[in-house]
C-alpha distance (Angstrom), angle and dihedral (degrees) to the residues before:
residue distance angle dihedral
M1 . . .
K2 3.79 . .
T3 3.78 119.6 .
V4 3.78 132.8 -146.6
S5 3.79 129.1 -172.7
I6 3.79 128.4 -136.8
S7 3.80 132.1 170.5
G8 3.77 129.2 -132.7
S9 3.79 139.6 -176.6
L10 3.79 126.8 -141.2
R11 3.79 114.4 -107.8
E12 3.77 113.3 -118.8
N13 3.80 91.9 -162.1
V14 3.79 130.3 29.9
G15 3.77 121.0 -154.5
K16 3.80 145.2 87.5
K17 3.79 95.2 -80.6
D18 3.80 92.0 50.3
A19 3.82 91.3 46.3
K20 3.81 91.1 50.8
M21 3.79 91.5 49.3
N22 3.82 91.8 49.8
R23 3.81 91.9 51.0
K24 3.80 89.8 49.8
H25 3.82 87.6 58.8
G26 3.81 94.9 46.6
K27 3.81 95.6 -97.7
I28 3.81 122.5 128.8
P29 3.83 119.5 -146.5
C30 3.81 111.0 -127.5
V31 3.78 140.4 176.4
L32 3.80 127.8 -148.3
Y33 3.81 115.9 -149.9
G34 3.80 134.3 179.1
G35 3.79 100.5 59.8
K36 3.78 130.8 87.6
E37 3.78 91.0 -70.6
Q38 3.77 140.9 5.1
I39 3.78 115.8 -92.8
H40 3.80 119.9 -152.9
F41 3.77 113.7 -156.3
T42 3.79 144.3 145.1
T43 3.78 131.4 -126.3
D44 3.79 133.3 -173.6
E45 3.79 115.4 -82.0
K46 3.81 87.6 -129.5
S47 3.82 89.9 63.3
F48 3.80 90.3 73.9
I49 3.79 94.0 60.6
K50 3.81 90.6 78.1
I51 3.82 97.5 41.3
I52 3.82 105.4 36.8
F53 3.78 110.3 25.4
T54 3.80 93.1 58.5
P55 3.82 134.7 78.6
E56 3.81 90.0 -127.7
V57 3.80 127.9 90.7
F58 3.77 125.2 -143.0
I59 3.74 146.8 -169.6
I60 3.79 99.8 -119.2
K61 3.79 117.0 -142.7
L62 3.77 100.3 -150.2
N63 3.79 115.4 -160.9
I64 3.80 112.1 -161.9
N65 3.78 115.5 179.1
G66 3.80 91.7 -29.1
K67 3.82 97.2 -44.2
E68 3.82 115.5 112.2
I69 3.81 119.0 -148.9
D70 3.82 128.1 -179.7
T71 3.80 109.4 -128.0
I72 3.78 145.0 158.0
L73 3.78 126.5 -139.6
Q74 3.78 105.1 -106.5
D75 3.78 102.7 178.1
A76 3.79 142.2 -11.3
Q77 3.79 133.1 -164.2
Y78 3.81 120.7 -145.9
H79 3.78 136.7 -159.1
P80 3.83 106.7 -101.8
V81 3.81 93.3 -131.4
T82 3.80 108.4 28.3
D83 3.84 98.1 30.3
K84 3.80 89.2 -135.4
V85 3.80 114.9 152.9
L86 3.82 110.5 -101.3
H87 3.80 101.3 175.8
A88 3.79 137.7 -3.7
D89 3.79 137.3 -160.6
F90 3.79 120.8 -149.9
L91 3.79 125.3 -167.1
E92 3.79 122.4 -148.5
V93 3.80 114.1 -121.1
I94 3.79 113.9 -135.4
L95 3.80 111.2 -160.3
D96 3.81 97.7 -134.6
K97 3.82 96.7 42.9
P98 3.83 123.9 80.5
I99 3.79 119.6 -119.8
I100 3.78 129.7 -157.4
I101 3.77 117.4 -134.2
G102 3.81 139.2 155.3
I103 3.80 112.5 -103.5
P104 3.84 115.8 -156.1
V105 3.80 117.6 -117.9
I106 3.81 115.3 -137.2
I107 3.81 118.5 -161.9
E108 3.81 118.2 -149.7
G109 3.80 132.8 -179.6
N110 3.79 137.6 23.2
A111 3.78 116.9 -74.6
T112 3.80 116.7 -128.5
G113 3.79 89.5 -138.2
V114 3.79 92.5 56.1
L115 3.80 90.1 53.3
K116 3.81 86.9 55.0
G117 3.79 92.0 54.7
G118 3.80 101.7 -87.1
R119 3.79 124.8 129.5
L120 3.78 127.2 -119.1
I121 3.79 113.9 -125.1
K122 3.82 120.3 -163.1
K123 3.77 112.4 -164.5
I124 3.80 105.4 164.7
R125 3.79 121.4 39.0
R126 3.80 96.7 174.3
L127 3.79 128.5 34.9
K128 3.77 119.2 -146.2
A129 3.80 105.1 -124.9
K130 3.79 131.4 -174.7
A131 3.80 120.0 -159.1
L132 3.76 145.9 111.2
A133 3.78 111.0 -69.3
K134 3.81 91.8 -111.3
D135 3.82 91.6 57.2
L136 3.80 98.9 47.6
P137 3.83 114.5 110.2
D138 3.80 122.0 -134.6
N139 3.80 89.8 -125.4
I140 3.80 144.7 -21.5
I141 3.81 112.7 -108.7
L142 3.81 116.0 -157.3
N143 3.80 121.6 -169.5
I144 3.80 110.5 -151.4
D145 3.82 100.7 -176.8
D146 3.82 92.8 114.2
L147 3.82 97.4 46.8
D148 3.80 110.6 117.6
I149 3.79 126.6 -173.5
G150 3.80 107.0 -62.1
D151 3.81 93.9 20.8
S152 3.78 123.9 118.0
I153 3.79 143.5 170.9
M154 3.80 114.5 -124.1
V155 3.79 132.3 -163.0
S156 3.81 89.8 -105.6
D157 3.82 89.3 61.0
I158 3.82 91.9 64.1
K159 3.79 115.5 91.0
R160 3.80 127.4 176.7
D161 3.78 127.6 165.9
N162 3.81 113.3 -101.6
V163 3.81 92.1 -1.8
E164 3.81 124.9 113.6
F165 3.80 118.3 -159.5
L166 3.79 112.2 -147.2
D167 3.80 102.9 -167.4
I168 3.81 118.1 104.8
P169 3.85 105.1 -71.9
N170 3.80 95.7 -132.2
A171 3.82 93.7 45.3
I172 3.80 111.2 122.6
I173 3.80 115.9 -121.8
V174 3.78 97.4 -177.0
G175 3.79 133.6 -8.6
V176 3.79 145.6 160.7
R177 3.79 120.4 -115.8
T178 3.77 134.2 178.2
A179 3.79 112.2 -94.9
R180 3.81 90.9 -101.6
G181 3.81 93.4 45.5
A182 3.78 90.7 49.1
E183 3.79 92.1 55.2
E184 3.80 90.1 52.5
D185 3.80 91.1 48.9
E186 3.79 96.6 48.9
E187 3.80 92.8 80.7
E188 3.82 88.9 57.5
V189 3.80 96.4 46.7
E190 3.78 98.1 74.5
G191 3.79 93.7 50.8
E192 3.78 93.7 47.8
E193 3.78 92.1 49.6
V194 3.78 89.6 56.6
E195 3.79 90.2 52.9
G196 3.79 89.5 49.5
K197 3.82 93.0 60.2
A198 3.76 109.0 105.3
E199 3.75 125.7 -135.4
D200 3.77 106.7 -138.3
T201 3.78 110.6 -128.2
T202 3.77 143.6 128.9
E203 3.78 130.6 -104.0
E204 3.79 90.4 -108.6
N205 3.78 96.8 41.6
T206 3.79 107.5 129.8
E207 3.77 118.7 -113.3
K208 3.77 89.2 -129.1
K209 3.79 114.5 49.8
E210 3.77 122.0 -159.9
E211 3.78 112.6 -95.2
K212 3.79 110.9 -89.1
T213 3.77 114.8 -112.8
K214 3.73 116.6 -149.4
């Protein structure tokens, strides 16, 4: 999996007023989980351009006051109007423990069924994968040249060494429908894509996370 580096600074104070002041100066309040203790820090707002506003996923090498920690972005909160990042949670990656992360699906080729007048339907844009960080692929590339009308590629069709895919096995990732069938399916596509988004976490991540302090 690709890596990207960002820098952070420990927060001297934790609270709403401090968080507001940091945002005013282009700093985003963040929390790092998964290690021996939670670490509250800030990072430049610009840092998120390369890790959020992209279809790719990364192992993030987080440098806090000279200490580098491998992490993944677990969650981010956005301003309801401007979509600016308000707060972010990072999770420490431990080499011998599996993590769960959404892997982007990339579609390549021209489906035979589309050439016959069918419509291509994409239902899952990210696959929820569980593996050690070293085994996680950058993306899942699907060639659709052989898909005829009525054909599809399901989650169960995807195989990668040492990677477990957690979405429903018979869920359709991409398929070709007749024009009429495609129109009927379009209402379902948006909902299924939401379900396909992965929440980044670890195998041992507790079901109930401590309340975030901003």
